[in-house]
N, C-alpha and C positions, 0 to 999 in steps of 0.2 A: 335646558341645555346649558352647561356654562360656556364663560366667552372663549374658554380654551378649546371645547367642544366642535363650538361654532367654526371658530377658525382653521379647524383640522379638516371640516368641512370643505371651507375653501382652499385648503393649503394640506391635500395629504401628501404624504410621504413620496410615493411612487411618481406621482405627476410632474411632469416638465412645466416651466413656468413659475409655480407657486411660491418661490424663493421671491418674488416681489411683491408677496402680499404683504400688504403695511397692516404690524399687530395693533397698530394703536385704538381704533374702535374696538377691536375685540377685549381689549384690557379694559376699558370703561364700559363694556357689558358688566363683565363682573364685579365693577367697582360700584354700579349703578344702578344693577338688577334692572334693566331696561323690560319693558312688555315687546311684544310682536306690534308691527303697524297694522292698525284695524283698517284703515283703508285701501287695502294692497289692490294694484291695477296691473290686469294680464294685458301686458303691449303686443299687439302685431308687428311684428318684423315685415315691414313694407319696401326697405330699402335694398333689399337684398333677395336674391332668390331660393339661395340654397347656399352652403358651408363651402367655403374656398380654400383650396388646400394651401395658395400660396399670400392668404389676407390674414393681417391680425386687425383690430378694430379698438378704439379708444373712444370711448362713450364719454362726452363731455357736457353732460348736461345737468341740472340739480340733483342731488344725490339721489331721491327716493327714485325719481325717474331713470338714471343712470343703472341703478340696481334691478329695478323691474323690467327694464328694456336688457339688461344684462341675463337675466333667467328667461329672457325669451332667446335670445341666442344660443343659450345652453343648449334648448331643445332642439335647435339645427345642428350642435357639436361643438360651440365654442365654450372654453373654461372660462367663466368671470375672476376676473383677478383686481381685487377692490384695491384702490392707492390712497385711500381716504386719508389724510394725515393732522387734521384737526383735532385738537385739544376740546375737552367739554369746557363750557363755559365757569367762571367761579361765582362761589356761593352769592344769592342778590344782586347778579348782572344779568343785562341781555349782551348775546354773541351775534356777531357776523354771520357765522354759520352755525346752520342748524344742524350739530354733530349727534342731539339724541334724538331726531328723525332718521338721521342715517343709522345709527345704531339700532333703531327698534325694526329698522328695515329689512338690516343685516340679518336680527334674530328670524322674520320672519321667511325670508328667500332660503337662510340656511334649511328648513325645514323642506324648499320645495328641491333645492339644490342635490340634498343627499339622495331622492327619490329619481334621479336623470343619471342614465348611464353615460360618461364621457371616456373616451379615449386616454389613456396616459399621456400622450403626445397631441393631446387637441389644442389647436390654435387658440391664443389667448383673446379674451375681449375685456379691455383695462375699463375697471371703472374710476371716474372722477366726478367730482363734483364742481360743476361750473362756477359756484357763487367763492368760491377758495380763493380769488384774487380780487375778492371787495373789501377794500381797505379803508375805512370811514371811520369816524367818531362821532359819532350823534350827541353824545355828552360823555361825562366821565365812567359812568358805569357802564359802557359799552367795552364787553373784550375782545380783545383783537385775537380771535384765533384763525386768521386768514393763512394759507400756505400756499407757496410755490410748488410745483414739481421740477427736480432737477435729473438730470442727466442719471444720477446713479442711483435713482430712484426706478429707473425700468433698464430692460435689456439693451446692452450695444448694437448699434448696426450691425454688428459682425455677427453677434447673436442671432438676431433676426434672420440675416442671409443664410448663416449653417444651417438655420434650420428652415429654409425654404421660404421665407418670410420676403416677397420684394413688393407689398403693396401693403400701405395703410390706409384704413378708412375713418376719419375723424367726423363722430357724430355731434352735432352741435352747430351753434348758428355761425361759428367763426373757428379757426385757429388760435387759440389765445396766445397770447405772448409768452409764456413759460413755454407751452409747448412747441410753440413755433422756433423758439431760440434752440430747444435741442434739434426739432426736425430739421433745420438748415443743414446740418452736417450730414442727419440721414438722407436729404435728397441728393448732396453733392456725391455721394457713395451709390446712388443709382436707387433707392428706392422711392418709387410713386406714391402720392398722398392724393386721397380724394375726401372730396367734404361733403357731405348730407344732413340735411334737416330731421333726418330719422323718418319721414314720409317719401322723401322724392329718391329715386336711385342716385348714386353718389357721383359724382363728377370732380372728374380731375382737375386739381389746384398746382400750380407753380408758387412756391414759397418764396418770397422775397424780402429783403431787408428795407427797412425804411430808412429817411436819412440819418433820422435819430440813433440807429442801432448800427448804421455804417460806420459812424464816428464813436460807438460805445468801447472799450476794450475789453477784450477777450478776460473774463473773470479765470485765476488760477484755481 
């Protein structure tokens, strides 16, 4: 399948939430003609008993794991929404984020997703790569394709609430800086947050600003 065909599997025209699917990795699939990932892992959903009408999920694990768990959640009714926004490495260089693996997993997962029947208004499970904010340069050949998530990259808290979402589960080791910056406003508006490592049931968390964040000027 072409990158556009794979994109349409993740973002069908008549489904809610799909306008937030990021096109970047699907364009790269066409450009580099990637092969499907060969070591796919069928992950068991352990932190959630069943689909919850009031709940959206953000998976913030290494990209491959996020995609695999996203497909598992699709089997219980959630619609995977890839938010990957890193560009491929330049020729003859190494990169911070392994976008090639993410693209290969999207090819593989699309074959699985197209055979799962989801409701048009199925709640979203947003897929992130936890390595996205790793910024370092070991040498001049390291290509910095790290990226941050910004408030315009996901639905507003008003949109979540209008669609019956008042609870967000984050799957990951922690709620990373870029997510936290967005979610602090969501929390002020009454949306509750829960955190899980993907195995244990999610526990409620209260987001708080650090001293540094308290003195940081709000970005325009």
